[in-house]
C-alpha positions in Angstrom: -21.0 -24.6 -50.0 -21.4 -21.6 -47.6 -24.8 -21.1 -46.0 -27.1 -18.6 -47.4 -27.7 -15.5 -45.4 -31.0 -13.6 -46.0 -32.0 -10.1 -44.9 -35.6 -9.0 -45.3 -36.7 -5.4 -44.7 -40.3 -4.8 -43.8 -42.0 -1.5 -43.2 -45.2 -1.7 -41.3 -48.0 0.6 -40.6 -47.1 1.9 -37.1 -50.3 0.6 -35.5 -49.6 -2.9 -36.9 -46.0 -3.4 -35.5 -47.3 -5.2 -32.4 -49.5 -7.5 -34.6 -46.4 -8.5 -36.6 -44.4 -9.1 -33.4 -47.2 -11.5 -32.3 -47.1 -13.3 -35.7 -43.3 -13.6 -35.4 -43.5 -14.9 -31.9 -45.9 -17.6 -32.9 -44.2 -18.6 -36.2 -40.5 -18.2 -35.4 -40.2 -21.6 -33.5 -41.7 -23.3 -36.5 -39.4 -21.5 -39.0 -36.4 -22.2 -36.8 -37.4 -25.9 -36.9 -37.9 -25.9 -40.7 -35.5 -28.2 -42.6 -32.4 -26.2 -43.5 -33.0 -23.2 -41.3 -29.9 -22.6 -39.2 -30.6 -19.2 -37.6 -33.4 -16.6 -37.4 -33.4 -13.2 -35.8 -35.8 -10.2 -35.7 -34.3 -6.7 -35.8 -35.7 -3.2 -35.4 -34.4 -0.1 -37.0 -32.9 2.4 -34.5 -34.4 5.3 -36.6 -37.9 4.1 -37.3 -39.8 1.8 -35.0 -42.0 0.5 -37.8 -39.1 -0.8 -39.9 -38.2 -4.4 -38.9 -35.8 -6.9 -40.5 -35.5 -10.6 -40.4 -32.1 -12.1 -40.6 -31.9 -15.8 -41.3 -29.3 -18.3 -42.3 -30.2 -21.3 -44.5 -28.0 -24.3 -45.3 -28.5 -23.5 -49.1 -30.6 -21.6 -51.5 -32.6 -24.8 -52.1 -33.4 -24.9 -48.4 -34.7 -21.3 -48.4 -36.7 -22.0 -51.5 -38.2 -25.1 -49.8 -39.4 -22.9 -47.0 -40.7 -20.3 -49.4 -42.8 -23.0 -51.1 -44.2 -24.3 -47.8 -47.6 -23.9 -46.2 -45.9 -22.4 -43.2 -44.4 -19.6 -45.3 -47.6 -19.0 -47.3 -49.7 -18.7 -44.1 -47.2 -16.5 -42.3 -46.6 -14.2 -45.3 -50.3 -13.8 -45.9 -50.8 -12.5 -42.4 -47.6 -10.4 -42.5 -48.1 -8.6 -45.9 -51.5 -7.4 -44.8 -49.7 -5.2 -42.3 -47.2 -3.5 -44.6 -47.0 0.3 -45.2 -44.5 -0.2 -48.0 -43.1 -3.0 -50.3 -40.7 -5.3 -48.5 -37.2 -5.8 -49.8 -35.0 -8.9 -49.5 -31.4 -9.7 -50.1 -29.3 -12.8 -50.0 -25.8 -11.8 -48.9 -22.3 -13.1 -48.5 -19.9 -12.3 -45.7 -16.8 -10.7 -47.3 -14.8 -10.1 -44.0 -15.2 -10.8 -40.3 -13.6 -9.1 -37.4 
C-alpha cells in the first residue's frame, strides 16, 4: 500500500502567523516522531503571507487517524485553530506522475 500524502491549508489572522510558527516549531519534532509519520513540512503561500500549508506523509490512513485521535493532535490543533481567519481545508492526495 502506498503511503498517504496529506495537505492542509490554513489561513491565519495576519498578526497570528508568528504564533503558529512557534506552535509548529515546538510540535513538529513530536509529530515527526509519531508512529507512522514519515515526513512533515511547513509551506507558505507565495501570494499571501498568512496562508500556510502542512504537507505530511503517513504510512497509512490508519496511521494518520491514530495521530488525529492522539493527545498531541488535540493539544496542537486546539492552539492552532484559535488563530485561524478562515476554515482550514485538507486533502489526502495520490501522486499520479513524477518527473
